[in-house]
C-alpha positions in Angstrom: -15.6 -3.1 -33.8 -18.2 -1.2 -35.9 -15.7 -0.3 -38.6 -14.2 -3.7 -38.6 -17.7 -5.8 -39.0 -19.8 -3.0 -40.0 -21.9 -3.6 -36.8 -24.8 -1.1 -36.1 -25.4 -2.2 -32.3 -23.4 -2.0 -29.3 -23.7 -5.5 -28.3 -20.4 -7.3 -28.9 -21.8 -10.6 -27.3 -22.7 -11.8 -30.9 -18.7 -11.5 -31.8 -17.8 -13.3 -28.5 -16.6 -10.4 -26.8 -17.7 -9.4 -23.5 -18.2 -5.7 -22.5 -15.5 -3.9 -20.8 -17.7 -3.4 -17.6 -18.1 -7.2 -17.4 -14.4 -7.9 -18.0 -13.3 -5.3 -15.2 -15.9 -6.8 -12.9 -14.8 -10.5 -13.4 -11.1 -9.5 -12.7 -12.1 -7.0 -9.6 -14.0 -10.3 -8.0 -11.3 -12.4 -9.0 -8.7 -10.1 -7.0 -11.0 -9.4 -4.2 -11.8 -13.5 -3.9 -8.0 -14.0 -4.1 -6.4 -11.4 -2.1 -9.1 -10.0 -0.1 -9.6 -12.8 2.5 -8.4 -11.8 5.6 -7.0 -15.1 6.7 -4.9 -15.7 3.8 -1.3 -16.2 4.3 -0.1 -13.3 2.4 -2.3 -11.2 4.4 -1.0 -12.4 7.6 2.6 -11.8 6.4 1.9 -8.5 5.1 0.3 -7.5 8.3 3.2 -8.7 10.3 5.6 -6.9 8.2 3.7 -3.5 8.8 3.6 -4.0 12.4 7.5 -4.8 12.4 8.2 -1.7 10.3 5.9 0.5 12.8 8.1 -0.8 15.7 11.3 -0.3 13.9 10.1 3.1 13.1 9.4 3.9 16.9 12.5 2.6 18.1 14.5 4.8 15.7 12.5 7.9 16.6 12.9 7.2 20.2 16.7 6.7 19.7 16.7 9.9 17.5 15.0 11.9 20.4 17.6 10.3 22.8 20.5 11.5 20.6 19.3 14.9 20.7 18.9 14.9 24.4 22.4 13.8 24.8 23.6 16.4 22.3 21.6 19.3 24.2 23.1 17.9 27.7 26.5 17.4 26.8 27.5 19.9 24.0 25.0 22.9 24.2 24.3 23.5 27.6 27.8 23.6 28.8 28.5 26.4 26.2 25.7 28.5 27.3 26.6 28.4 31.0 30.3 29.5 30.5 30.7 33.4 31.1 
């Protein structure tokens, strides 16, 4: 802006341009206002998806442990008992 208009100050408001700090603050506040509400439908949907994915991960982990236990009992232990 300094080179284009030959301005000598940091005040861009006289050119109709807001400072970067103000633009970032406005966008941040708009984002928080739109998506930061805990009662919004989008937040409730994501909360349900996170709970569902955690439950699925726990089920997969339990099934994995059960498969390892069955493998240990049915495959490995009989071979270790044979003389």
